[in-house]
N, C-alpha and C positions, 0 to 999 in steps of 0.2 A: 504493500500500500504506500501511497504518497500521503504524508501527514504533515500538516502545519501546526506548530505549537506557538501560541501567542501569550505573552505576559503583559498585562495592563499595568504598566509601571507608574508608580507615584513617587514624585520627588520628595524626599524628607531630609533636608539639610544635605550633609555629605554622605548620608547613609544610602548611597546608590551602589548596589553590588549586583553581580550576575545572579539570576534567579536559579539557585542551586537545585531546588526541588524540581523545577521544570527541566533542567539540564540532566538530572538523574533519569527522568522519564525518557528524555530524548536518547540518552545513552543506551538504555535497555531496549528501546524500540529499534535503534540502529543496529544493535547486536543481533536482534531477531530478524534482520534483513530488510527492514522498511527504509524508505527514502524520506529523509527528514528535512524540514525547514523550521528554524526557530527564530522568532522575532520577539525581542525584549524592547518595548518602546512605550512611550506615553501617547496614547491615541489623540490627546488634545494638542500635541505638538507635531507629531509625525503624521503627515498626510499621505504617506506612501504605503501604509500598511496594507490596505485593501488591494491596491494595484500589485504589490509584491506577491500577495497570496493568489490573486487572479493569474499572474504569470506562472506561478508554481503549479497551479491547478491540482490541489490535493483531493484525496478521497475523503479525508477526515480532518476537521479543524478542532483542535483542543485549546481551551482557554484556561488561563490561570490568573489569579489575582488575590491579593490580600484584602481585608475588609475595607481599607481606605480606597482601594482601586475598584470597588464594586460598580459605582456609577459610571466610571470610565468604560468598564467591561460591557455594561448595558448599552451605552451609546455605540460602542464598537460593534456589538452584536446586531444592532439595528442597521448599521451600514452593510453588514454582511448579508442580512436578510434581503436587501435590495440587489446587491451585487452577485451573491452566490446563494440563491434560495434553496437549491436542491442538494447541497452538500450535507454530510453528517457532522453534527456538532456535539461536543462534550466539554466538560469542565472538571477540574479537580483542585486539590489544595486545601489549606486550612479553612478558609471561609466556606467553601463548598461542603466540607466535611461536617461543619457544625450547623450549616443551613442548607441541607441538601435539597429538600422539597422546594423551598423558595427559589433556590438557584436554578433548579431544573425547570420550573415553570416560568419564572420571570425572564430568564434568558432564552426561553423556548428551545431547550436543548433536547437532543435525542437520548442522551444518558449522562449521568454524573458518576465520578469515581469518588468513593468515600474511604478515607483513611490512606494508608501508605499505597501509593499508586503504581509502583513499578511492576509487580507481578500481575496486578489486576488489568492494567492497560495492555500488557503483552497478550494476555489471554483474550481480552475483548477484541483486539485487533486481529488475532488469529481467527476468531469466530467471524468477524465481519469480512475478512479476506476470503473466507470459504462460503460466503453468502448465508451464514447461519445467524440466528438471533442470539440475544444475550441472556436468555433464561438460564439461571443457575450459576452465572459468573459472579463469584463472591466479590463484594466491594463495589458492585454496580447497582444503581437505581435508575429506573426509566419509567416512562408512561406507557400503559397499554390499555386501550379502550377507555381512556379518561381516568384511569386509576394508576397511582404510583406503585410500581413493583419494586420491592426491596429484597435483593438477593442475600442480604446479611453481610456482616463484616468478614473480611479476609483475615487469616492469621497473620501476625506480625512477622517480618523477615528476621530470622534468628541470626544468620551469618551475613553481617553487613559487608564483610570483605568480598562476598560473592558479587556485589554490585560493581559495575564498571565506574570509573571516575566520571563526574559530570561532563557532558559533551560541550565543553567550552569552545571547541573548535567550530561549532555551528553558529556562533555569534561573533560579531566584531568586538574583540576584547579591548581594543586600544582606548576607547573613552574611559573604561573602568580602571585603567592603569595610570590615569592622571592624578596629580595631587588634588585634594588633601589626603585621599585615602580613607580607609575605614577605621583606622586606629585614631580616635578622636584626640585632638590636641597634639598629634604627632604627625604633622603634615609631611607626606612623602608620596612618591609615585610607586608604581608597581607593587601595590598591595592588593590582596584579594582574600576571600573567605574560604574556609574549609569547615565541614561539619564532620565530627568524628564519633558521634554517638546519637542515639535516638531514645527517647523516653526519659521521664523524670519522676522520681518517687516523692518529691516534695509537693506540698499542697498550698502554694501561694494563691490567694483568692483572685488575683488579677491575671493569672496565667491559664490558658486553655490548651496548651500543647499536648496534654495527655489525651485529648480527643483524637488526635492524629497518631501519636506514637506510643500511647500507653504510659503507665506509671512505673514500668520496670525498665531500667537502663540497659541498653544493648550497646556494646562498644566495638568499634573497629580495632584491629590489632595495631600496635605501635608501628610495626613494619609497613603495614598497608598505608597508614597515614603519612609516614615519611616518604613512601613511594610516590604518593600524590604530590608532596612538596617538591620532590626531585623532578617530577614530570613538569610541574608548573615553572620551575626555574629554567629547565632546559627549553621548554616550549615558548614561554612568554617572558623570560627574563625576570621572573618574580623575585622580589627582594623581601617582602613582608607578608605574613599570614595572620589573619584574625580568625581564631577558632570560635565559631558562633554556636557552640553547644550551650545547653542550659547551664551546665557547669563542667568545664573541661577537667577540673581537678577532682572529680567525684571518685575516681579510682587512683589512689596514690601509686599503686603497683604499675598500672598502665602508664602513668605519667613518668615514672622512673624509667620504664622500658623505652618510652618515647624519647626521653632526653638522651639515654645511652645510644639509641639508634641514630639520632640526629647528630650527636657529637662524633660518632664513629664515621659517619659519611662526610663530615666536614662541609655541609652545604652552605654554611655562613649565611643563614637567613634569620631575620628578626621576626618575632611573633608576639602576639598578645592573646589574651583569653579572658573569659569570665570565670570568676572563682567565688567561693563563699568564705566568709570570715572564720567558719569553723573547719575549714579544710586547708589551713595554712600552718607552717612551722618553719623555723629558720633553715634547717638543713634541706627541707623540701623546696623552699623558695630559692635557696642558694643554687641548688642543682638546676632549677628552671632558668635562673639568670645565666648560669654558665652555658646553658644550651641555647641561648639567644633570646630569652624572654625580655621584652622591653616594657610591657605594661600589663597590669592586672586590673580588670574591671570588677568592681564590687557593687552589688545591689544592696546598699545600706538601707534605703527606703525610709527609715525614720530614726530619730534620736530618742523616741519615747518607747519604753519597754511595753507599755500598754498597747500602743499602736502596732508594734512589731507582732504581738500576739494576735491582734485583730487581722493582720495581713497574712497570718500563717507563717511568719518568719521567726517564730520563737526558737525552740531547740534547747539543748542541754546547756547549763551554765549561764553566766551573765552575758547576754548577747552584746550589750554595749561595751563591756570590757573586752570581748573578743574583737569587736570592730576596731577599737582603738589600738589594740595590740597588733592586729594585722597591718594596719596602716603604718605603725611605727616600724615594724619589721621591713616593710616595703621600702620605707624611706632610708633605713640603715643599709639596705642592700642595693640602694640606688635603682629601684624598680619603680617606674612611673605608675601612678594610680589614677583610676577614674572612679568617682563615687556618684551613684544616682540616688535620688530621694523622690518620694511620692507625696504629694499634698492632696488634700480633699478626701481623706479616708473616713470610714465610719468611726463614730465616737470621738473624732479628733477635735481638740480644743485649741485655743490660742496658745495655751501653755505647751501643748504637745508640739505645735509648729515651732515654737521658740526653742524647744529642746532639739529639734531637727536642725534648725539654723545654727544653734550654738555648737552642735556636734560637727556640722559641716565646717565651721570655722576652725574648730579644734583639729580636725583631721588634716586640713590643708592639702587635700588631694590635688594632683596636677590638673585635673579637669573635674568640675562638679556640675551636675545637672539636676534640675528640679522639674518633675513632670506631674501633670494632673493624673489622678487615678482614672484610667480609661477602662470602661467596662466592655472589653472585647467579647464578642459572642463565644460561647463555650466555656467562659470563665465563671467561677462561683459568684463574683461580684456582679456579673451581667444578670444572672438569674435573680440575685437579691435585689438589684436595682429595678428590675421589671416588677417583681413582686411587691416592693415597697413604694413604687411609683416615683423613684428617684430619676428614672430615665423614661423618656417618651418612647413607648414600644413601636411607634410608627416613624421614628426618626430614621431617615434614609442613611444607609451605609455609604460614606463618601470620605473625602479627604479630611473632614473634621474629626475622623476617628484616628488620625495620626497622633501619636503620643508626644511628639517633639515640638510641633509648630502651632497648634491651635491657640488662638487668643483667649478663648474661654473654655472652661471645663464642660464636659458633656453632662455631668451629673452634679446636683447640689444636695449635699447630705447635712452637714452641720454648719456650713457657711453659704452665704449667697454667692452666686457665681462671680459677680463683680468684685466682691471682697477677696475671694480666693485668688482671682486673677491679679489683684494688686499685691497680695502677699507673695505670690510666686514671682512676680516681676521684681519686687524688692530683693528677694533672696537671690535670684538669678543674676541681677545686675551687680550684686556685690562681688561675684566671682568672675566678672567679665575679663578683667585685666589678667588675672591668674590663668584663666582658661586659654586665652588666645595669645598671650605675650610672655609667658614664663619659659617657653622653650625656644631658644634662639634659632633652632633649625627650621622653625616655621616661617621665618621672615622671608626666605626666598619665595615661598608660595604667596605671601602677602604682597610682595612686589609684583608678582604675576597678576594677582587680582587687581591691583592698582592700575597696571598697564591696560588691562582689559576694560576697566572702568573708563579710562581716558578714551579708548576706542569706541565705547558705547555709552555716552553720557546719560542715556535714558535710564540705565540701571542705577545711577546715582539718585535720580528722582524717585525710582521705585524704593530704594533703600531708605531714603529720607522720609518718604510717605509712611513706610512701615514704622520707622522710628517715632515719628510724631503721633502716629495712631496708637501704637502699643507701648511706647516709652520703654521698650525692652532692647537693650544694646545688642544682645545676641541675635536679634532679628535682622540687624544690618548684616552681620557676618553670614547668617543663613541665606539672606537674599543674594549676597555676592557669590556665595558658594553655588547656589542654585543657578544663577546666571552663567557662571563659569561652566557648570556641568552641561546645561542646555546648549551652550555654544559649542562645546566639544562633541556632544552627542549628535546634535542635529544640524550642524553647519553644512552637511552634505545633502540634507533632505528638506531643508526649509528655505 
């Protein structure tokens, strides 16, 4: 079969990376002998998507999108209804998995893939290639005679090493290799993402990843991970990797094996990852540093012990003491740190928010970010917000569901939205200089941004409008980053 896979991209600051989930699906389909086209683009900026698919003339068109990209996907699907009405259409991914019936019907699809998609889509395409229907294909839902048929969930993939590396060769990687890169506050080119595990046993109320990957962690082997790093360095000249696992340090044994393998091969690649404050120790962190670690990202979330428990971020021992110790160790070992906090939580008071602000100032992370509590579909807080009326159940899924850039929170629990927005602005502005100007290596990228501003003065106007409207200093930086990305990504298509 000829298959087009489309990702409805949403720009979120510098957090623009290749769609690994879709590229994994492309890789298994390519291995199964299918002819693939992959398009990762923002339908609101790229007006060549439909024509490119028309030219490829696929048998099947698969769509992927996160919750913020849902409206973009709807608009793109309408264009395809007019241009290619007789093709077979499907969708998969996180949003589709937690909202399968709505996605199936609202996008007028032939079927949706629920859960991990690699084995499901290969079997589905084999059926379609043979002219057969999809009855009994686990992980598939479709309409039959006006009723939704649910074939049930497919078992999770136990051996992640059995999967081919994401098919990055099917997209133009060059725009993703431009600075500032995915390691926030560490502006550099030739950085990308790798995922080394699936599933998370923790029960944070704001996370819904278990709907897709389950609550039991499955790990790729250290050798397999380093193989991918070596492949990326040889193929794309990659210099830096961000491991986007829920927690890369979950298995100390695997991390030690990874570090040994990486140092033995002498790849000389920098990397960063997300960790938990209860998964750190001097010797452990020192070994990661020796193997190329440059930054640890911690989801601190709150300085209030009460709120940490509300968020499901409790655990054994004094959490606040663990947080402070982990950041002190990182500083002693000269490992950069990123700290994220969440505001607008259930039961939160002014005193709780002040504790968060005080802790953030005490930690002195290299990059500190405050986000609104965002009730993503599939998370516990989404269910609670609907039940308690904190969230309008008819609110459309769109870019306002992005957790980094919204001007206002989606839900109001203990604070009015306007007040919470002011609190967040005050906290975030406090860390602007430290976030953007504490690392001297970032200045080369800032000069590049300045040069591009001079080439396109209208972006200065856009940035200033955002500044006066929101009074958030980081909005200026985000606007400039966004313009830089759009210029590099779409200069050939617009």
